[in-house]
N, C-alpha and C positions, 0 to 999 in steps of 0.2 A: 786580460792581457791586451796591453794598449797596442795603438797601429804603428808602425814605424813612421819617424818623421819624413813628411814628403810622401807618404804611400796613400793608398786609398781609404778612404774614409770607411770605418767597420760599418757592417750593415746594421747592428742595433743602433748605432748613433744615427745615420741616415733615416732609419724608420721612425726614431723619436723626434728627429728634427722636422721630417716631413709630415708628422701625424699621422703615420700608416701610409704615405704616399698618397694621401687624399688633398693635400693643400695645393692649391692653383688649378683643381678640377672643378668644372661646372656640377652645380648640386642644386638641390630644392628646387626643382621645376614646377611651374605654374603658367598653363596655358588659357589663354583668354576662351571664353565659352565658343566664339566661331574658329578659333585656330590661329588668329592673324598675328598675335603676340605672344612671345614667350618671354617670361621675367624667370630670373634666375639668381644664385649667388656662386662668387667665386672670388678667390683672393689673388693678388697680383702676379704670386710667383709660387713655386714649389716649396718653398720655406718660409713663406710668410703666413701666419694665422690669421688675418685680420680679412675678413671677407667683406664684399661689397654688392651692391644690389646692381644687376644688368637687365636688361631688354633687347630682345632679338625682335625684330621685323621680317616676320616669317618669309613675306612674300619678296622684298629686296632682299633678303639674306643678310643685312645689316645689324650689328650689334652695337650698343652703345651704354656707356657707363652713366648709371643714373644717381647712385648715391654711394659716395666713399664715406664711410666715417670717420677719417683720419680728416675730413675738410670741417668736421663738427666739433672736433677738440677732442679732450681728453673724456671717453664716456665709460670706463670701466671702473668708476670709483664706487657707485652703488647699484649693486644687482640684485633685485628682490631675491628674497629665500625662494620663492615660488619657482622663480628662473633657474636659481641654483639647481633645484631639484629636478626641473625639465630638463637641463643639459646633462645632469648626471643619469636619468633615467634613459635618454635620447642618446648616451655615449658620445656626446658633442665635445669635439676635440679642438675645434677652431673658436675664433672671436670675431668681434665687429658684429655684422648682420648675420644673425642664426637663424633667425625666420621672419616671415612676411607675411600678409596677407592683403589682397587686391579686392578693389569693387567689381561689379559684374561688367562693367566696360573696360577694366583693367587701364583706366587714367589714373588712379589713385592707388598708393600701396601705404599701408599703414604699419610700423615697427617701433619696436622699444629699443633704446640703447642707454644702457647704464642706467636704465629706471625710468628714462625719460622718454615721452612719446614723441615720435616724429611722422610726418606724412610727407610721401614723396611724390611728386608729380611725374608720373611715367611718360609723359610727351616732352619732358624738360629733363635739366639736371640738377641734382642736388635736393635737400629736404628742408622743410621749414619745421622747428620745435613746435607744438602744440602745448599750450601752458596748461598743465593740470597738477594737482597735487600730488605727487608721486609717492611711492615707487609705482611704476605703471607696469604690468603684466599681461602679455596675451593680447595686444590692442587688434581689432578686428572691424575693417570698415563695412557699413551697411550697403546693400547693392547699388545705391546711386552717389556712394562715395562721399555724402554730405554728413555724416555722424559716424563715429567710432565709439564701438564698446570695448571697454577693458576692465583688467581688475586691479584692484587697488588694496593689498591686504586681504581682508576676508570680503571684501564690496564688490560687485559689479556695477560699474557705473557705465554713463553715455556721455560725450561730450560732442557738441555741435560745432563743426570746423568753422562754419560762418560766424556765428553769434559768440562762440566761445563758451556757452553755457553747459557746464558740468555738472551732472546730478547723478546720485545713486539711484539704480533699478531694484537694488536687493543686498540686503546686508543686515547683520544680527549681532547682538554685544556680546552673544555667547562665544568665547573665544575657540569652543571645538566645531563650530560653525561657519563654513564658507560658502561661498556662492561664486558659480562661474569657473572653476577649476575642476581638474580631473582630478579624482582620488588616487592614492597609491597603486592599488591593484588594478585600476584601468591604464594608468601610465605605465606602470612596469610589466604588467602581464597581458594587457589586452589590447597595446598599442593605440589606445585612445589618448591623446595628450591634449585635448582640449574639453573646455566644460561648458562654453557657450557658442551660440549659432542664431545668425540673423533669420528672419523669415524671410521669403522671397519679396515681400512687398516694403520690407524693411519699417513695417509697424511694428513689431515685435523683436523680441530675443528670446530664444528657448534657452533656458540655463540650469544646470545642475545645483542643487542644493546638498551639500555634502555635511554630514554630522557624524564627527569622530569621538564623540564622547565616550563610547564603550570600546574603542580600540585600545589594547595596551599602548603603554608608555615604555619606550626603552632610551636608554641613554649611552650616545655614541660619542666615544672620546678622538680627537684626531691627533694621530701619531706625530705629525709633524708640527703642531703646536702641544706638546703635552703640558705647558703651563695654562692652558685654557680649561675651564669646566666641559664637562661633558654636555653635548647637546641633547636637550630632551625631543624625542620626535615619536609621534604615533605609528607604530609599526604593526601589520594584521599579521602577525605569524601563523604559520599554519595551524589550524584548529582552532584559532582565537577568534574574536570578534570582528567583522568587517565592518567600514563605515556603512551608515545607511544614508542611501543614494536615491533621490528623488529629482523629479524633472518637473520644469515651471514654465508656463508660456507666459512671459511680463511685456505687456503693452507699453507702448511709449505714452500711452494715455492714463498710467497709473494702474490699470488692470492686472490682475493676477490670476493664472488658471492651473491648478496642479494635474498634472497627468496620472491616470489612474491605471495601474496594472498591478497583479498579485506579486508584491516585493518580497514576501515571504519565501515564495515560490521560485521567482526570479530576481534575487538580490543583485544580480551583475547588469549595469547597464553597458551594452557593448558598444553599440554604434548610435548616432542621431546623425539623420540626413532630412534635408528639407530643399529639393531641389525645386525650382520654378516650374510650375506647372503640374508637380506631381504632391503627393500628401505628405505631411509630418510623418517620419517613419522611425521606428525604433527596432532594435534588435537588444533581446535581452536574453540572459542565460541562467539557470540553476547552478547552484554552488557546486556540485558534482560533475558539472560539465556535460551532461549526458542530454540535456533537453536546451533548444533554443525556439526562441519565439520570435517571429517577424510581427511588428503591429503597427498599423496605421491609426493616427491620432486625428481626432477632430479638436481642432485648436482653439474652440470656442466652449467646449464643454469639458474637454480633457478625457472624454472617453475615447478607449481603442477599442479595434477590432482585429484578429488574427488574420494575418496574410499568409503565414507559414507556420508550421508547427512540426519541428526535426527533433526526432528522438535518436539515441544509440544506445546498443547495451554496454559501449566502454566510455567512450567519449566524443565529443564533437570539437573540431580546430575551430577556431574564429580564423576567417578569411578576410584578408584586407580588400578594400574596394567594394564591398557591397553591405547593403543594399544601394541600387541604383536604378535608373529606369532608362528603358528604350520604347519610345514612342508611347506611353503610358503603359508598358507593361515592367512587371519587377524582375529586375536583373539578380538572380541568386545562385548559389551553387549547391549541390546535394551529394551525397558520400553515397557512391554505388559500389555496396559489401560485396555483391558478386563479382563484379571487375576490379575490384580491390584499386578505384580510380575517384578522385573527386571531378563530378561533371558541371557544366554550366548550364543553368535553365535560363529561360526567358519566360514568366508565367511557369507553365507547366512544360513548355517545350523544351527537351534536352538538344542544345546545340552541338554539344563536343561529343567526338567516339568514345569508345569504353577504353582504348588504350592511351589516352591522351588524360594527363592528372594535373588539373587546374591548379594553380598555387596562389595566383593571386588576380583580381580584375584592375586595370590600368583605368578604365573608361570606356566612354563611347566617342568613335569617329567614323564619319563615313555611312552613318546608319548601322554601324558593326560594333559588336563588343569586342575591345580589347584586351587581351588577357596574357599574363604569363603561365606556361604551362610546360611539362616534360613529357616527352613521348616514351612509352614503354619500351622502345629499341632503342634508347639512350637516356636513361633515367637520371645519370649525372649531369647531363645538360640540361639548360633551362632557355626555352625560346619566346618569342612574342608572336602571338597569332590573332587574326581578326575572325570572327564568327558571327554569322546571322543564319537565316533557314534556309539559304541556299549552300551553305557549306562552310568549312574553314580553311583559312590561308594563312600559311606561316610567312611572317614578313620579316622575321631576321634569318641571316645566312650564315653557314660556316658554324664549326664547333665551338664551344663554349658557353658562357653565360650571358645571357641577354635579357633585358627587363625593360619596362615601358614605364617610367615613371609619371608620365602624363600624356593624354590624350584627348582632344577636343576637336570640334568641327571637323575638317578633313586630315588634322595633323595627329601625328604619334612623335613623342621623343623615344627614340630608341638609345639605349645604354648598352654596350655590349664589351665584353673582353674575353678573346680567345685563348687558346694556349700559348701563343707565341706572343701576345701582347702583354707589354710590362705595366700599361696603364689602361684603364676603360675608356672606350672612345664613344663620346654620344653624337649622334645625328638626327636630323629631323626629317621625317618621312612626310610626304605630302600626297593626297590623292589615294 
């Protein structure tokens, strides 16, 4: 039934036009390690789907536009297949800049637009194209901001921003093998959307090798284009073979070390984390999802040692935001079956009470772990807390759903939506 001429726009049409009322809202927050600078994405208006890259100076409270993709010309002509798959799995509804990655000092951001690689100076405005033989996918700068690792097709490559030298770190002729990308199960079911990580010293890249040779091939037709031949895709249906995933430390000097763990017992690579001053850490999981290991890796030999070994008679849920480190101690979560709650651990010390169920860990700020959790007396709400050995403090106020998409230094980004709020509200908390 159509709306009357001159009458209000129907709700379904407004929801479609605004992409579920998400356009014009800040998103994809990333904080510098000291919390002084916040990078984020936002489109110009509530009905404009083209995101631009912005930076907020936290101390001054001043935000500025860094890169508007419209200033760089038409960039939607060639989107790599890997990027189309990522957008589908991430339920991405916007265009323009949809992802970015920054160096340690938050002076440079790397991003891909239409399969082309761009480097944005976060101290200025605009971006420059880095000439590489595309299409480029998932570019990530090294900690110093001098090089960028990216994926082209099935290859993992590194380009030097000063000299322009562009070389392959890993790649194979086998069309079923790819390097540096997340396999279907990781991206769709585990929330791991990336497949390569820089070492803190910038001398190596840790990368996934994905072999889909045993994964069944499905043929998917596009109902919008019935005249096109169905597209062949590798799809690990329930009960069929999964991709074989291994992890490798690839040195810029040409060295390569494979990380060893029992991949038959733990085929799922859930998380990879390599923070400055902390060991390279992995989370691996059994196929029945009843057992999870946290492993520390020696990057020189590829050997691993067990930091945690968690098991459940039913299944273990993957928790976003862990592992991470607080003062050299492992931040993790544990299922308390007696309390029917998930609790926060730092090494073996439990920091959250049994009536608080941890949903995710946002980061570390001000020497405390910042997390999202629900209290037993208000289970349909979610609030943001900061926890340490001294206790737990709730940072969000008022009923509703609150989350912390970023936390670093002494800064927490708080996104809240209460019962009376039409849209989420983003705030920056300091101290």
